[in-house]
C-alpha positions as CSV (number, residue, x, y, z in Angstrom):
1,M,6.5,-6.7,-38.4
2,N,4.2,-9.3,-39.5
3,P,4.9,-13.1,-38.6
4,S,7.1,-14.8,-41.3
5,E,9.7,-11.4,-40.9
6,L,10.2,-12.9,-36.7
7,K,10.3,-16.5,-38.2
8,I,13.2,-14.9,-40.2
9,W,14.9,-12.8,-37.5
10,I,14.4,-16.0,-34.9
11,A,16.6,-18.6,-37.5
12,E,18.7,-15.6,-38.3
13,I,19.6,-14.3,-34.7
14,K,19.6,-17.9,-33.9
15,K,22.6,-18.7,-36.2
16,S,24.3,-15.5,-34.1
17,N,23.6,-13.0,-37.5
18,R,24.5,-9.7,-36.1
19,L,23.3,-7.7,-38.6
20,A,19.8,-9.9,-38.0
21,F,20.2,-9.4,-34.5
22,S,20.5,-5.1,-35.5
23,N,17.4,-5.0,-37.3
24,F,15.2,-6.7,-34.9
25,F,16.6,-4.1,-32.1
26,R,16.5,-1.1,-34.5
27,E,12.3,-2.2,-35.7
28,S,11.2,-3.0,-31.8
29,Y,13.6,-1.0,-29.7
30,G,11.0,1.7,-29.5
31,T,8.1,-1.0,-28.6
32,Y,9.5,-2.3,-26.0
33,V,10.6,0.8,-24.3
34,A,7.4,2.0,-24.1
35,Y,6.0,-1.4,-23.2
36,A,8.9,-1.1,-20.1
37,Q,7.1,2.4,-19.1
38,R,4.0,1.1,-18.1
39,Y,5.7,-0.6,-15.2
40,V,8.6,2.0,-14.8
41,Y,7.8,5.2,-14.8
42,S,11.1,6.8,-16.0
43,K,12.0,6.6,-20.2
44,D,16.2,6.2,-19.0
45,A,15.4,3.2,-16.3
46,S,12.6,2.1,-19.4
47,A,16.0,1.6,-21.9
48,D,18.0,0.5,-19.8
49,I,15.5,-2.5,-18.9
50,V,15.1,-3.1,-22.9
51,Q,18.7,-3.0,-23.2
52,E,19.6,-6.0,-20.8
53,A,15.9,-7.4,-22.3
54,F,17.9,-7.2,-25.9
55,I,21.4,-8.9,-24.0
56,K,19.2,-11.4,-22.6
57,L,17.6,-12.2,-25.9
58,W,21.5,-12.7,-27.7
59,E,22.6,-14.9,-24.3
60,V,20.1,-17.8,-25.1
61,R,19.7,-17.1,-28.9
62,D,20.7,-20.6,-29.6
63,Q,17.5,-21.8,-27.6
64,L,15.5,-19.8,-30.0
65,E,12.6,-21.8,-31.3
66,A,11.0,-21.1,-34.5
67,H,7.7,-21.8,-34.0
68,K,7.4,-19.7,-30.3
69,S,6.8,-15.6,-30.4
70,L,10.0,-14.0,-30.4
71,K,7.4,-10.8,-29.6
72,A,5.9,-12.5,-26.8
73,F,9.3,-14.1,-25.5
74,M,10.8,-10.6,-25.6
75,Y,7.6,-9.0,-23.6
76,T,7.7,-11.4,-21.0
77,I,11.6,-10.9,-20.6
78,V,10.6,-6.5,-20.1
79,R,7.9,-7.8,-18.0
80,N,10.5,-9.6,-16.0
81,L,12.7,-7.2,-15.8
82,A,10.8,-4.1,-15.2
83,L,9.0,-5.7,-12.1
84,N,12.6,-6.9,-11.2
85,Y,13.2,-3.3,-11.4
86,I,10.2,-2.3,-9.5
87,R,10.9,-4.5,-6.8
88,D,14.6,-3.6,-5.8
89,H,13.7,0.3,-5.8
90,E,10.2,-0.4,-4.4
91,S,10.6,2.3,-2.0
92,R,11.8,5.0,-4.2
93,Y,8.6,4.3,-7.0
94,T,6.6,4.9,-3.6
95,E,8.1,8.1,-2.7
96,L,7.5,9.0,-6.8
97,D,3.9,8.1,-7.2
98,E,2.6,10.4,-4.0
99,E,5.1,13.2,-5.5
100,N,3.4,12.3,-9.1
101,L,0.6,12.6,-8.0
102,S,0.4,15.4,-6.3
103,I,1.6,17.3,-9.3
104,H,-0.7,15.8,-11.9
105,Q,-3.3,16.9,-9.0
106,E,-2.0,20.6,-9.3
107,E,-1.7,20.8,-12.5
108,K,-5.3,19.9,-13.3
109,K,-6.5,21.6,-10.7
110,D,-4.3,25.1,-12.4
111,S,-5.6,24.3,-15.9
112,G,-9.1,23.8,-15.4
113,E,-9.3,20.6,-16.8
114,D,-11.6,18.5,-17.2
115,H,-13.0,14.8,-17.4
116,S,-12.7,14.9,-21.2
117,S,-13.5,11.0,-22.9
118,E,-9.1,10.6,-23.2
119,S,-8.4,11.4,-19.8
120,L,-11.3,9.5,-18.2
121,F,-10.9,6.2,-20.3
122,Q,-6.9,6.2,-19.0
123,V,-8.4,6.9,-15.3
124,L,-10.8,3.3,-15.8
125,I,-7.8,2.0,-17.7
126,S,-5.6,2.1,-14.4
127,R,-8.6,1.3,-12.0
128,L,-8.9,-2.5,-13.8
129,P,-7.5,-5.3,-11.7
130,E,-4.0,-5.5,-12.8
131,R,-4.1,-8.9,-15.5
132,Q,-7.3,-7.5,-17.1
133,K,-4.9,-4.3,-17.7
134,E,-2.2,-6.2,-18.9
135,A,-3.8,-8.1,-21.2
136,F,-6.3,-5.4,-22.6
137,E,-3.4,-2.9,-22.7
138,L,-1.7,-5.9,-25.1
139,S,-4.3,-6.4,-27.3
140,R,-5.0,-2.7,-27.7
141,F,-2.6,-0.5,-27.5
142,D,0.7,-3.1,-28.8
143,G,-1.5,-5.2,-31.5
144,L,-0.7,-8.4,-29.3
145,Q,-2.7,-11.5,-30.6
146,H,-4.4,-13.6,-27.2
147,D,-1.7,-16.4,-28.3
148,E,1.0,-14.1,-27.7
149,I,-0.5,-12.3,-24.6
150,A,-0.8,-16.3,-22.9
151,Q,2.8,-16.6,-23.5
152,I,3.8,-13.0,-22.2
153,M,1.3,-13.5,-18.7
154,S,1.9,-17.6,-18.5
155,V,-2.1,-18.7,-19.3
156,S,-4.2,-20.2,-21.8
157,P,-4.9,-18.0,-24.3
158,R,-9.2,-18.6,-23.0
159,T,-8.1,-17.0,-19.3
160,V,-6.8,-14.2,-21.8
161,N,-9.8,-13.8,-23.6
162,N,-11.6,-14.0,-20.9
163,H,-10.0,-11.2,-19.4
164,I,-10.0,-8.5,-22.1
165,V,-13.9,-9.6,-22.4
166,A,-14.2,-8.2,-19.0
167,A,-12.3,-5.6,-18.8
168,L,-14.5,-4.4,-21.3
169,K,-17.3,-5.0,-20.1
170,T,-16.0,-3.3,-16.9
171,L,-14.9,-0.3,-19.1
172,R,-18.5,0.4,-20.6
173,D,-19.9,0.4,-17.6
174,E,-18.2,2.0,-15.8
175,Y,-18.0,4.3,-18.6
176,E,-21.8,5.0,-18.4
177,K,-22.1,5.8,-14.6
178,E,-18.9,8.5,-15.0
179,T,-20.7,10.0,-18.6
180,S,-24.1,9.8,-17.1
181,K,-23.3,11.8,-13.3
182,V,-21.5,14.2,-16.1
183,M,-24.9,14.7,-17.7
184,A,-26.7,15.2,-14.8
185,L,-24.6,17.9,-13.1
């Protein structure tokens, strides 16, 4: 999706063009479900959250602004709905997290899995401070620009840059520490 396509979609959705809305939905649905799954581990719950986000988009379509990022707007809605979902299901999430952690640890022991670069990288990302992690993932995994991330996170683009730079430094330093431990063995 390029910026000119997004501006056309904004204009058409604002005019209540159902076909444009449907096309935007089909084009971007999977991206937003994957984003919601970073917060909510259930694919079904993530899909429900994204459905609700698109309903909200349709409800406020007349308020869309052509100069604002539609992607950033949708990411913000999805994130807020996911956080609301977590808040509303918090006790259940604590139990599931503990179960998933113990199951994952057992699977890891059974398979004799060692720290591969990819799994190590995922572990290191999960250890980042929440805001750094969010900025890093939106930039590197979702390919968003700093100004779009700034809108999603309600911070300045400079702050986004600072979060990403700090995350990269931390990841690089921690990766070197972890790999040097393995080499020492």
